[in-house]
C-alpha positions as CSV (number, residue, x, y, z in Angstrom):
1,X,-14.2,-17.7,47.9
2,X,-13.8,-17.3,51.7
3,X,-15.4,-14.1,53.1
4,X,-12.1,-13.0,54.7
5,X,-10.4,-13.1,51.2
6,X,-13.3,-11.2,49.6
7,X,-13.2,-8.5,52.4
8,X,-9.4,-8.2,52.0
9,X,-9.7,-7.7,48.2
10,X,-12.5,-5.2,48.5
11,X,-10.6,-3.3,51.1
12,X,-7.5,-3.3,48.9
13,X,-9.5,-2.0,45.9
14,X,-11.1,0.8,48.0
15,X,-7.6,1.7,49.4
16,X,-6.0,1.8,45.9
17,X,-8.9,3.9,44.5
18,X,-8.8,6.4,47.3
19,X,-5.0,6.6,47.2
20,X,-5.0,7.1,43.4
21,X,-7.8,9.7,43.5
22,X,-6.1,11.8,46.2
23,X,-2.7,11.6,44.6
24,X,-4.2,12.5,41.2
25,X,-6.1,15.4,42.6
26,X,-2.9,16.7,44.2
27,X,-0.6,16.1,41.3
28,X,-2.7,16.0,38.1
29,X,-0.4,13.2,36.9
30,X,-1.8,9.7,36.2
31,X,1.7,8.2,36.3
32,X,2.6,9.8,39.6
33,X,-0.8,9.0,41.1
34,X,-0.5,5.4,40.0
35,X,2.9,5.0,41.5
36,X,1.8,6.5,44.8
37,X,-1.3,4.3,44.8
38,X,0.8,1.2,44.4
39,X,3.8,2.1,46.6
40,X,1.8,3.4,49.6
41,X,-0.1,0.2,50.4
42,X,3.1,-1.8,50.2
43,X,4.8,0.5,52.7
44,X,1.7,0.4,54.8
45,X,1.7,-3.4,54.9
46,X,5.3,-3.5,56.1
47,X,4.5,-0.9,58.8
48,X,1.5,-2.9,59.9
49,X,3.6,-6.0,60.2
50,X,5.9,-4.2,62.6
51,X,3.0,-2.6,64.4
52,X,1.5,-6.0,65.1
53,X,4.8,-7.4,66.3
54,X,5.1,-4.4,68.8
55,X,1.6,-5.0,70.1
56,X,2.3,-8.8,70.6
57,X,5.5,-7.9,72.5
58,X,3.5,-5.5,74.6
59,X,0.9,-8.1,75.4
60,X,3.5,-10.6,76.4
61,X,5.2,-8.1,78.6
62,X,1.9,-7.2,80.3
63,X,1.2,-10.9,81.0
64,X,4.7,-11.4,82.5
65,X,4.2,-8.4,84.8
66,X,0.8,-9.6,85.9
67,X,2.2,-12.8,87.2
């Protein structure tokens, strides 16, 4: 298995564990904590996609202004 894939999967497991633990500590509900732990990373992934697009656009704009 490629290292990048292993790193991605281990990061995902850490992220889900922390998300679940924090949500459970705050709510005391396994169901609610599980829902939050699943939904939050999905929303975060979408936000990251648009974050990357914005940074690429900014990089392109800087290159055009430098010319």
